[in-house]
C-alpha positions in Angstrom: -28.6 11.7 2.2 -29.1 7.9 2.0 -26.0 5.9 2.8 -24.4 5.1 -0.6 -24.0 1.5 -1.5 -20.3 0.9 -2.5 -18.9 -2.3 -4.0 -15.2 -2.6 -3.6 -13.5 -5.1 -6.0 -9.9 -6.0 -5.0 -7.4 -8.8 -5.3 -7.3 -10.3 -1.8 -8.4 -9.1 1.7 -6.6 -9.4 5.0 -5.4 -11.6 6.7 -3.6 -11.7 3.3 -0.5 -9.5 3.4 0.2 -6.7 1.0 -0.1 -2.9 0.5 -3.3 -3.2 -1.6 -4.9 -5.5 0.9 -4.0 -3.2 3.8 -5.4 -0.2 2.1 -8.6 -1.9 1.1 -9.4 -3.0 4.6 -8.4 0.2 6.3 -10.4 2.4 3.9 -13.5 0.2 4.2 -13.3 0.1 8.0 -12.9 3.9 8.0 -16.0 4.6 5.9 -18.1 1.6 7.1 -20.4 3.9 9.2 -21.0 6.2 6.3 -21.6 3.7 3.5 -23.2 0.3 2.9 -20.2 -1.8 1.9 -19.6 -5.1 0.0 -16.1 -6.3 -0.9 -15.4 -8.9 -3.6 -12.0 -10.5 -3.7 -10.3 -13.8 -4.6 -10.0 -16.6 -2.1 -6.8 -18.7 -1.8 -8.8 -21.9 -2.2 -11.5 -23.1 -4.7 -14.2 -22.4 -2.2 -16.4 -19.2 -2.2 -16.7 -17.9 1.4 -18.9 -15.0 2.7 -17.7 -13.3 5.9 -18.2 -10.1 7.9 -15.5 -7.6 9.0 -17.6 -5.5 11.3 -20.2 -3.8 9.1 -18.4 -4.9 5.9 -19.6 -7.9 3.9 -16.6 -9.7 2.5 -17.1 -12.2 -0.4 -14.0 -14.3 -1.1 -14.6 -15.9 -4.5 -13.1 -19.3 -5.1 -9.9 -19.4 -7.3 -9.8 -22.0 -10.1 -6.1 -21.4 -10.9 -3.4 -18.7 -10.7 -1.7 -17.3 -13.8 1.4 -15.1 -13.2 0.2 -14.6 -9.6 -3.2 -13.4 -10.8 -6.1 -15.5 -9.4 -8.7 -16.7 -11.9 -12.1 -16.6 -10.3 -14.9 -17.6 -12.7 -17.7 -16.9 -10.2 -16.6 -13.3 -9.7 -18.6 -12.1 -12.7 -21.8 -13.4 -11.2 -21.2 -11.8 -7.8 -20.3 -8.4 -9.2 -23.4 -8.5 -11.4 -25.7 -9.5 -8.5 -24.4 -7.0 -5.9 -26.5 -3.8 -5.7 -24.2 -0.7 -5.7 -24.4 3.0 -6.4 -20.6 2.9 -7.2 -18.2 0.2 -8.0 -14.7 1.0 -6.6 -12.1 -1.2 -8.3 -8.5 -1.6 -7.1 -5.9 -2.0 -9.9 -3.7 -3.6 -11.2 -5.9 -6.6 -11.0 -6.6 -8.4 -14.3 -9.2 -10.8 -12.8 -11.2 -8.0 -11.3 -11.1 -5.9 -14.4 -12.2 -8.6 -16.8 -14.9 -9.8 -14.4 -16.2 -6.2 -14.0 -16.6 -5.8 -17.8 -18.2 -9.2 -18.1 -20.7 -8.4 -15.4 -22.0 -5.4 -17.3 -22.8 -3.7 -13.9 -24.4 -0.3 -14.6 -23.0 1.6 -11.6 -20.5 4.3 -12.2 -16.9 3.3 -11.7 -14.1 4.6 -9.4 -10.6 3.2 -9.8 -7.8 3.3 -7.3 -4.5 2.8 -9.2 -2.1 1.3 -6.8 0.8 0.9 -9.2 1.9 0.5 -12.8 3.0 -3.0 -14.0 6.8 -2.6 -14.2 8.6 -5.8 -14.6 6.2 -8.4 -16.1 6.2 -7.0 -19.7 4.3 -9.8 -21.3 1.5 -9.5 -18.7 1.5 -5.7 -19.2 1.2 -6.3 -23.0 -1.9 -8.5 -22.5 -3.5 -6.4 -19.7 -2.9 -2.9 -21.2 -5.9 -2.9 -23.5 -8.2 -3.9 -20.6 -6.5 -1.3 -18.4 -7.1 1.5 -21.0 -10.7 0.5 -21.3 -11.0 0.6 -17.5 -9.5 4.0 -17.2 -11.6 5.4 -20.0 -14.8 4.0 -18.3 -13.9 5.4 -14.8 -15.7 8.5 -13.5 -12.7 9.1 -11.2 -9.2 7.6 -10.7 -7.5 7.8 -7.4 -3.7 8.1 -7.0 -2.0 8.0 -3.6 0.6 10.8 -4.4 1.2 13.7 -6.8 4.6 12.2 -7.6 3.1 8.9 -8.9 0.4 10.8 -10.9 3.1 12.9 -12.6 5.3 10.0 -13.5 2.8 7.3 -14.5 2.4 6.7 -18.2 -0.8 4.8 -17.4 -2.4 7.8 -15.7 -1.2 10.6 -17.9 -3.9 10.4 -20.6 -6.6 10.6 -17.8 -5.3 13.4 -15.6 -8.6 15.3 -15.9 -10.4 12.6 -13.9 -7.6 11.8 -11.5 -7.6 12.8 -7.8 -4.8 12.5 -5.3 -6.0 10.9 -2.0 -3.0 9.7 0.1 -3.2 6.6 2.1 -3.8 7.3 5.8 -3.1 5.5 9.1 -4.6 5.6 12.6 -1.7 7.4 14.3 -3.2 6.9 17.7 -3.1 3.1 17.3 0.5 3.2 16.4 1.3 5.3 19.5 -0.3 2.7 21.7 2.4 0.0 22.5 3.5 -2.1 25.4 6.7 -0.6 26.6 7.8 -4.0 28.0 7.7 -5.5 24.5 9.8 -2.6 23.2 12.4 -3.0 26.0 12.6 -6.7 25.4 13.3 -6.2 21.7 16.0 -3.6 22.4 17.6 -5.9 24.9 17.6 -8.8 22.4 18.8 -6.9 19.4 20.9 -4.0 20.9 20.8 -0.3 21.2 21.2 0.5 17.4 18.4 -1.1 15.4 17.6 -0.6 11.8 14.2 -2.1 10.8 12.8 -2.9 7.4 9.5 -4.5 6.5 8.3 -6.0 3.2 8.2 -9.0 0.8 11.6 -10.4 0.1 11.5 -9.6 -3.6 13.8 -7.9 -6.1 12.4 -4.3 -6.0 12.6 -4.0 -2.2 16.4 -3.6 -2.5 17.2 -5.6 0.7 20.5 -6.8 -0.7 21.8 -3.2 -0.7 20.6 -2.7 2.9 22.4 -5.9 4.0 25.6 -4.7 2.4 25.2 -1.2 4.0 24.7 -2.7 7.5 28.0 -4.5 7.1 29.6 -1.0 7.0 28.0 0.1 10.3 27.8 -1.2 13.8 24.0 -1.4 13.8 21.7 -4.5 13.9 19.2 -5.1 11.1 15.8 -6.6 11.4 14.0 -7.5 8.2 10.4 -8.6 8.7 8.7 -10.4 5.8 8.8 -13.5 3.7 9.6 -14.1 0.0 11.7 -15.9 -2.6 14.9 -14.0 -1.7 15.2 -15.3 1.9 18.0 -17.8 1.2 19.8 -15.2 -1.0 19.8 -12.6 1.8 20.9 -15.2 4.4 23.9 -16.1 2.2 24.7 -12.5 1.6 24.6 -11.8 5.4 27.1 -14.7 6.0 29.4 -13.5 3.2 29.3 -10.0 4.6 30.6 -11.4 7.9 27.9 -9.8 9.9 25.3 -12.6 10.1 25.1 -12.1 13.9 23.7 -8.6 13.4 21.3 -9.4 10.6 18.0 -11.0 11.5 15.4 -12.2 9.0 12.3 -12.5 11.2 9.6 -13.8 8.8 6.1 -12.6 9.5 5.2 -10.8 12.7 1.6 -10.3 13.8 2.1 -6.9 15.5 4.7 -4.5 14.0 4.2 -1.7 16.5 6.8 -2.8 19.1 9.3 -3.2 16.4 8.7 0.3 15.0 9.1 1.8 18.5 12.2 -0.3 19.3 14.0 0.7 16.0 16.2 3.7 15.7 15.7 3.9 12.0 13.2 2.5 9.5 14.7 1.7 6.1 12.9 1.4 2.8 15.7 0.7 0.3 13.5 0.0 -2.7 15.1 0.2 -6.2 12.1 0.3 -8.6 8.8 2.1 -9.0 7.1 -1.1 -8.3 7.3 0.4 -4.8 4.5 2.9 -5.5 4.0 4.4 -2.0 5.3 2.3 0.9 2.6 2.2 3.6 5.1 0.8 6.1 6.8 4.2 6.0 3.7 5.8 7.4 3.4 3.2 10.1 7.0 3.8 11.2 6.5 7.6 11.0 3.4 7.4 13.2 5.6 5.7 15.8 8.2 8.6 15.5 10.8 6.5 13.8 12.8 8.4 11.2 12.8 6.9 7.7 15.6 6.3 5.2 14.0 5.9 1.8 15.1 6.2 -1.9 14.7 8.8 -4.6 12.3 6.8 -6.8 10.0 8.3 -9.4 7.1 7.1 -7.4 5.3 8.2 -4.2 8.0 6.9 -1.9 9.9 10.2 -1.4 6.5 12.0 -1.1 5.6 10.0 1.9 8.8 10.6 3.9 10.4 13.9 2.9 14.2 14.4 3.0 15.1 16.5 6.0 11.6 16.5 7.4 10.8 13.0 8.5 14.0 11.2 7.4 16.7 11.0 4.8 16.3 10.2 1.1 19.2 8.6 -0.8 19.8 7.4 -4.3 18.4 3.9 -5.0 20.8 0.9 -5.2 23.6 2.7 -3.4 25.3 0.8 -0.6 27.5 3.8 0.3 24.6 6.2 0.5 22.6 3.9 2.7 25.5 3.2 5.1 26.3 6.9 5.4 22.7 7.8 6.1 22.4 5.1 8.7 25.7 6.3 10.4 24.7 9.9 10.4 21.3 9.3 11.9 22.7 7.0 14.6 25.4 9.5 15.6 23.6 12.8 15.3 21.0 12.6 18.1 19.7 16.2 17.6 19.0 15.4 13.9 17.4 12.1 15.0 15.0 13.9 17.5 14.1 16.5 14.9 13.3 14.0 12.2 11.4 11.8 14.8 9.1 14.7 15.6 8.9 15.7 12.0 7.7 12.1 11.1 4.9 12.2 13.6 3.9 15.7 12.5 3.8 14.8 8.8 1.5 11.9 9.5 -0.8 14.1 11.5 -0.9 16.8 8.8 -1.1 14.7 5.6 -1.8 11.0 6.2 -4.6 10.4 8.7 -7.2 7.7 8.3 -10.0 10.2 8.9 -8.7 12.4 6.1 -8.5 9.6 3.6 -12.0 8.5 4.6 -13.5 12.0 4.3 -11.9 12.7 0.9 -13.1 9.4 -0.5 -16.6 9.9 0.7 -16.6 13.4 -0.9 -15.4 11.8 -4.2 -18.3 9.3 -4.0 -20.8 12.1 -3.5 -19.4 13.9 -6.5 -19.7 10.8 -8.7 -23.3 10.0 -7.5 -24.4 13.7 -8.0 -22.9 13.7 -11.5 -24.6 10.4 -12.4 -27.9 11.6 -11.1 -27.7 14.9 -13.1 -26.7 13.0 -16.3 -29.7 10.7 -15.8 -32.0 13.6 -15.3 -30.8 15.4 -18.5 -31.2 12.1 -20.4 -34.8 11.6 -19.2 -35.6 15.2 -20.0 -34.2 14.9 -23.5 -36.3 11.8 -24.1 -39.5 13.3 -22.7 
């Protein structure tokens, strides 16, 4: 079979940080030897730049302005239209990409990965929803990362017949490879009881509940990430009288030593804006038990209660502190959940598995499109 030509249309591409960006790059890298790949995303500047990421051609389209954090890229229409593709794979929510796709009138069949619903920005949801419905109706297949999210998403429910669950995957071998000296240095610096959390410092991550919970334990907390709540969290740490045990580290280039140094990884998110939590997988691949929250999203699907960690109610300081205390004290439970975390990644969330399932989906769509075109030609003959 000829290598299929796939055009991915996303929001941004690494080194930009974010779950959508991480997924887009890792998926493309994983399938780059099986498909001919172009990626069209927004650039942070007004310039349009063309780059290569290995075998992947990355086109960063100049941004004219940002509206509600959505880049407006007038040239995106032209680049989508002019890029040859057997399939367009669009990553949503992404108003710019969706409108540009329809304006381009590209004839290739459409695959959509639905990363999350729009939860908080109701006015944006109101404006975007007609476009999103049109997109979902047009799509040949829609990918969701978890059965939980598919079952709970009002956006996806009318289109269940065309939805497929393909979980995000990670290269577990890469996360096992770590410099032990870096790990030892982190434990020496931060102590023998470390709770780690990673993410943007924004409302739905629930970091304020984690800071308050740490105040009720004797552990140290490392939060890696940047965002608008930085000062608020610093003030909260001081008011909780445990600022010496709470460290806001900003961005870190390599998270692996931190995952290995940590006793616990915490994902204290409080809203379904946290659709999956890729950082959970990364921690699990390192054998670090996870404390997550019982959201109606993919979060508790990734790390299962009693298998790879503990799941607690969202926005509960008491439940978080109790779970942290139990995991730090019960070393047998900690060892069991640590091995369970590694095993769950190996069984359910490998990069190779994600790549294989995605390529099989592409083959289905191409075969269906070819059969439909044959029937149409025969009817017209």
